[in-house]
C-alpha positions in Angstrom: -0.1 -0.1 -0.2 1.2 3.6 -1.3 2.4 5.8 1.8 0.8 9.9 2.2 4.3 10.6 1.2 4.0 8.7 -2.2 2.1 11.3 -3.4 4.5 14.3 -2.9 4.7 16.2 -6.7 7.9 15.3 -8.1 10.7 18.7 -8.7 8.5 22.4 -9.2 9.7 24.6 -12.3 9.3 27.8 -12.8 7.8 27.7 -16.3 11.1 28.8 -17.7 12.7 26.3 -16.5 10.3 24.1 -17.5 9.7 25.0 -21.0 14.2 25.0 -21.4 14.4 21.6 -20.1 11.5 20.5 -22.4 13.7 22.2 -25.7 17.2 20.8 -24.9 15.4 16.9 -23.9 13.7 17.0 -27.2 17.1 18.1 -28.3 19.1 15.5 -27.5 15.7 13.1 -28.3 16.7 14.3 -32.1 20.4 13.7 -31.7 20.0 10.4 -30.4 17.6 9.6 -32.8 19.8 10.7 -35.6 22.4 8.4 -34.8 20.1 5.5 -33.8 18.2 5.1 -36.9 21.0 6.1 -39.0 23.2 2.8 -37.3 19.4 0.6 -37.7 18.8 1.8 -41.5 23.0 1.0 -42.3 23.5 -2.1 -40.4 22.1 -4.5 -42.2 23.6 -3.4 -45.3 26.8 -3.3 -43.2 26.9 -6.6 -42.1 26.1 -7.9 -44.6 28.1 -6.4 -47.4 31.2 -6.0 -45.1 31.2 -8.3 -42.4 29.5 -11.1 -44.6 27.3 -12.8 -40.8 24.6 -15.5 -41.4 21.2 -15.2 -40.3 22.8 -17.6 -37.4 24.9 -14.4 -36.8 22.5 -11.8 -36.9 20.7 -13.8 -33.9 24.0 -13.8 -31.5 25.1 -10.5 -32.4 21.7 -9.3 -31.1 21.5 -11.4 -28.4 24.7 -10.1 -26.8 24.5 -6.3 -27.6 20.7 -6.9 -26.0 22.2 -8.2 -23.0 23.0 -5.1 -22.1 19.9 -4.0 -21.4 19.9 -6.3 -18.2 23.2 -4.4 -16.7 21.5 -0.8 -17.4 18.7 -2.2 -14.7 21.0 -3.3 -12.2 23.5 0.5 -13.1 20.3 2.8 -12.6 19.5 0.9 -9.7 22.7 2.0 -8.4 22.8 5.5 -9.6 19.8 6.2 -8.2 19.2 9.8 -6.9 21.2 11.6 -8.8 21.1 14.1 -11.1 19.4 12.3 -14.4 20.4 15.4 -17.0 24.0 14.4 -16.3 23.9 10.5 -15.7 22.0 11.2 -19.7 24.8 13.2 -21.2 27.3 10.8 -19.7 26.0 7.8 -20.8 24.8 9.2 -24.5 28.7 10.6 -24.9 29.6 6.5 -23.8 26.7 5.8 -26.8 28.5 8.7 -29.4 32.2 7.1 -29.1 31.0 2.8 -29.2 29.2 3.5 -32.7 31.5 6.0 -34.3 34.0 2.9 -33.8 32.0 0.8 -36.2 33.6 2.7 -38.5 36.8 1.0 -38.2 35.6 -1.8 -37.3 37.5 -5.1 -38.9 35.8 -8.0 -38.2 32.6 -9.7 -36.8 34.0 -10.1 -33.5 34.8 -6.2 -33.1 31.3 -5.4 -34.3 30.3 -7.8 -31.1 32.7 -6.0 -28.5 31.9 -2.3 -30.3 28.2 -3.3 -30.1 28.5 -3.4 -26.4 29.9 -0.1 -26.0 27.2 2.0 -27.8 24.6 -0.5 -26.8 25.4 -0.2 -22.9 24.9 3.8 -23.0 22.0 3.4 -25.0 19.7 1.2 -22.7 21.0 3.3 -19.9 19.7 6.1 -22.2 16.3 4.9 -22.8 14.3 5.0 -19.8 15.7 8.9 -18.7 13.5 10.7 -21.5 10.5 9.3 -20.5 11.3 10.0 -16.9 12.5 13.1 -17.1 9.6 14.5 -20.0 7.1 13.0 -17.1 8.9 14.7 -14.4 8.9 18.6 -16.7 5.2 18.2 -18.3 2.5 19.8 -17.0 -0.5 18.4 -14.9 -2.5 16.1 -17.6 -0.3 16.6 -20.4 1.3 14.1 -19.6 0.5 12.0 -23.3 1.1 14.8 -25.3 4.3 15.8 -24.2 5.6 11.9 -24.4 4.4 12.4 -27.5 6.3 15.2 -28.6 9.5 14.5 -27.7 9.1 11.5 -29.4 8.2 13.8 -32.5 11.5 15.7 -32.1 13.8 11.8 -32.0 11.7 11.5 -35.5 12.0 14.4 -37.0 16.1 13.8 -35.8 16.0 10.1 -37.6 14.0 11.8 -40.8 17.6 14.7 -40.8 19.8 11.6 -40.3 18.5 9.3 -43.0 18.7 12.3 -45.4 21.6 13.1 -44.9 22.6 9.5 -45.0 20.7 8.6 -48.2 22.5 12.4 -49.6 25.8 10.5 -49.4 25.2 7.5 -50.7 23.9 9.4 -54.0 27.1 10.6 -54.0 29.3 7.0 -53.1 30.3 7.2 -50.2 30.5 4.2 -47.6 28.7 3.5 -45.4 31.2 3.3 -42.6 31.7 7.3 -42.9 28.3 6.9 -41.7 28.9 6.0 -38.1 31.7 8.9 -37.7 28.5 11.5 -38.6 25.9 9.3 -36.5 28.5 9.5 -33.7 29.1 13.3 -33.9 25.8 14.3 -33.5 25.2 11.9 -30.6 28.1 14.3 -28.9 25.8 17.4 -29.6 22.7 15.3 -27.9 25.1 15.0 -24.9 26.2 18.5 -24.6 21.9 19.6 -24.9 21.3 17.5 -21.3 23.3 19.5 -19.4 21.1 22.0 -20.3 18.2 20.2 -18.4 17.4 21.1 -15.0 19.4 18.9 -12.8 16.8 18.7 -10.2 15.5 16.0 -12.1 16.3 12.7 -9.5 15.6 9.0 -8.5 14.5 9.4 -4.9 12.8 5.8 -4.0 14.2 2.8 -3.8 17.0 1.6 -5.8 15.8 -2.1 -6.8 11.4 -1.8 -7.9 9.8 -4.5 -8.1 5.8 -4.3 -7.0 3.4 -6.4 -7.5 0.9 -3.7 -8.9 2.9 -3.2 -11.8 2.9 -6.6 -13.0 0.8 -6.0 -15.8 3.7 -3.2 -16.8 6.2 -5.5 -16.4 4.6 -8.3 -18.3 3.8 -6.3 -21.8 7.6 -4.6 -21.4 8.4 -8.1 -21.5 6.7 -9.5 -24.6 7.3 -6.3 -26.1 11.2 -7.3 -25.8 10.3 -10.4 -27.8 7.9 -8.7 -30.5 11.1 -5.4 -30.7 13.7 -8.1 -31.5 11.7 -9.2 -34.7 11.6 -6.5 -35.7 14.4 -4.6 -34.9 17.0 -8.0 -36.0 15.0 -10.2 -38.7 12.8 -7.8 -40.9 15.6 -6.1 -42.4 17.7 -8.1 -42.4 15.0 -10.5 -44.6 14.9 -7.6 -47.0 18.7 -7.3 -47.2 19.3 -11.2 -47.4 16.7 -12.4 -49.3 15.4 -9.5 -51.4 18.4 -7.8 -51.7 17.4 -4.4 -50.9 19.9 -2.0 -51.7 21.4 0.7 -49.0 19.5 3.7 -50.6 16.4 1.4 -50.5 16.6 0.6 -47.1 17.6 4.5 -46.2 14.3 5.5 -48.2 12.1 2.5 -46.3 13.3 4.0 -42.4 12.6 7.6 -43.5 9.1 6.8 -44.3 9.1 4.9 -40.8 10.4 8.1 -39.2 8.1 10.3 -41.3 5.0 8.4 -40.4 6.2 8.0 -36.8 6.5 11.9 -36.8 3.0 12.6 -38.1 1.9 10.1 -36.0 3.7 10.3 -32.3 1.6 13.7 -31.0 -2.1 12.4 -32.1 -1.1 9.2 -30.7 -0.2 10.9 -27.4 -3.3 12.7 -27.6 -5.3 9.3 -28.0 -4.1 7.7 -25.0 -4.9 10.6 -23.0 -8.3 10.5 -24.9 -9.6 7.1 -24.3 -6.7 4.7 -22.4 -3.9 2.5 -23.0 -6.0 -0.4 -22.7 -8.2 0.6 -26.6 -4.9 1.9 -27.4 -2.7 -1.3 -27.0 -6.0 -4.2 -28.5 -5.2 -2.8 -31.7 -2.0 -2.3 -32.0 -1.5 -5.9 -30.9 -4.3 -7.3 -33.3 -2.3 -5.0 -36.4 0.9 -6.8 -35.2 -0.6 -10.8 -35.6 -0.9 -9.6 -39.2 1.9 -8.3 -39.9 4.0 -11.4 -38.5 2.1 -13.5 -41.0 2.7 -11.2 -43.6 6.2 -11.4 -42.7 6.0 -15.3 -43.0 3.7 -15.2 -45.9 4.5 -12.7 -48.3 7.6 -13.3 -50.8 7.0 -9.6 -53.2 9.2 -7.3 -52.3 7.5 -4.0 -52.8 4.5 -5.6 -50.7 7.5 -6.2 -47.9 8.7 -2.9 -47.8 4.6 -1.9 -46.8 4.6 -4.5 -44.2 8.3 -3.1 -43.2 7.0 0.3 -42.7 4.1 0.2 -41.1 5.6 -2.2 -38.5 8.1 0.5 -37.4 5.6 2.8 -37.5 3.6 0.5 -34.7 6.2 1.4 -32.0 4.6 4.7 -31.8 2.0 2.8 -29.5 4.9 2.4 -27.1 4.1 5.2 -25.7 1.3 3.7 -23.2 3.6 2.1 -21.7 5.0 5.5 -19.8 1.6 7.4 -19.7 0.5 3.8 -18.3 3.2 3.6 -15.7 2.8 8.0 -15.3 -1.3 6.6 -14.3 -0.8 3.8 -11.7 2.4 4.8 -10.0 3.6 7.6 -8.2 6.1 10.8 -9.7 9.0 9.2 -7.1 9.0 5.7 -8.5 8.9 6.3 -12.2 12.1 5.7 -13.1 13.1 2.8 -11.6 10.1 1.5 -12.5 10.3 2.3 -16.3 14.5 1.0 -15.6 12.4 -2.3 -14.2 10.2 -2.3 -17.4 12.9 -1.9 -19.5 15.1 -4.9 -17.7 11.3 -7.2 -18.0 12.0 -6.1 -22.1 15.4 -7.4 -22.6 15.3 -10.8 -20.7 12.9 -12.0 -23.5 14.9 -9.2 -25.8 18.6 -11.4 -25.2 16.2 -14.8 -25.9 14.4 -14.3 -28.8 17.4 -13.5 -30.9 19.4 -16.2 -30.4 16.1 -18.6 -31.1 15.1 -16.8 -33.8 18.3 -17.2 -35.6 18.3 -20.8 -34.9 14.9 -20.7 -36.6 16.5 -19.1 -39.5 19.1 -21.3 -40.0 17.4 -24.9 -39.4 13.8 -24.5 -40.2 13.4 -21.6 -42.4 13.5 -17.8 -42.3 9.5 -17.5 -42.0 9.2 -19.4 -38.5 11.6 -16.4 -37.2 8.5 -14.0 -37.9 5.7 -17.0 -36.4 7.5 -17.0 -33.1 5.9 -13.7 -33.0 2.2 -15.1 -33.0 2.2 -16.1 -29.2 3.8 -13.1 -27.7 0.8 -11.1 -29.1 -1.5 -13.1 -28.5 -0.5 -13.1 -24.6 0.0 -9.5 -24.6 -3.6 -8.9 -25.3 -4.7 -11.0 -22.5 -2.4 -9.2 -20.3 -4.1 -5.5 -21.7 -7.3 -6.7 -21.0 -6.9 -6.9 -17.4 -6.3 -3.1 -17.0 -8.4 -0.9 -15.0 -10.0 1.9 -16.3 -8.5 5.1 -14.9 -6.5 8.5 -14.8 -4.5 9.2 -12.0 -1.5 8.4 -9.4 -4.7 8.9 -7.1 -7.2 6.7 -8.2 -5.1 4.5 -8.1 -4.0 5.0 -4.0 -7.6 4.7 -3.4 -7.9 1.8 -4.9 -5.1 0.3 -3.2 -6.1 2.0 0.6 -9.7 0.6 0.0 -7.8 -2.8 -0.4 -9.2 -3.5 -4.1 -6.9 -5.6 -6.1 -5.0 -3.4 -8.5 -3.9 -4.2 -12.6 -2.7 -7.9 -12.3 -3.6 -8.8 -9.4 -5.8 -11.6 -8.2 
């Protein structure tokens, strides 16, 4: 049961500090988006054309990279109570250095080592933008602010992809693009230093509460689903359908444009109708996407499915607004961090399993195993309790009624 102290508000900000913090948080989100989506868009071409990896090696690489999510949870627990903008600046710098070094990676082994460096920085960063946005957002506008920050991430990604496409058309090889991505990420690290420093993480260092079981389960299954898109969807287009780097850049650019247009209205939709309806629709569409990856053999149609799949990720905003609704401000970051850890337990296992299936059973099964995860997620979502605020959650708990995820 929550105590009255759990209802204490987060840090107070003047309108000037709130506006400044949100502005520089958007800049940092755009810079990381620029670097991360550039890496994602060129990664499969780099691995296939420069490193010459197999489907199993692709899965093994992703398993190693995603293991950093588990360590990120432990690190975030250790640094709880420190200023989040300073932490964000440091980890984005680590991300930038590791990613830039891809330009010099000679072998598959070196790619794994450098992936562990930049991935560790990225995974510690992952819950911080949402946490800082929730701290800076005005009451009743959490979903809208999260959508705005996500939209800036998409804008940065779009700019990076356009720049990469122009350079590719000018016959610049893949490796220098990683240097450009790392340089922009350094600017994002600097932007984090301009966010108000009194955004910190009070409360427990390690947080696992039964009342947040629904959120943890959703994050776990999302980790399984996410890796199908990140590890195997693009790899399918490049390996089996010989998609060029220019084509992949255009596809990723289309995803970012669609995400930029859809993130703010999706955020407002979540505020209006709630997470339950949005997520139920999201998982229903995902099942059709997985079937399409396995059954369709026409490149043009697969390109469209790839864009739809990537754009659907904007619905993940519902995870953060759900935490904002059921958890007090003092528990936002440790709860989000626990979600990252749960996400990556699945994200570590799925690429390895998918890689084995790709090599020994056929590529289709690397996509069909996403259907059980989507169905399980729909069952979990059906247990969500409607509501609109943490105060309602506290009243429910004090009345002795079951919380989301409790029986």
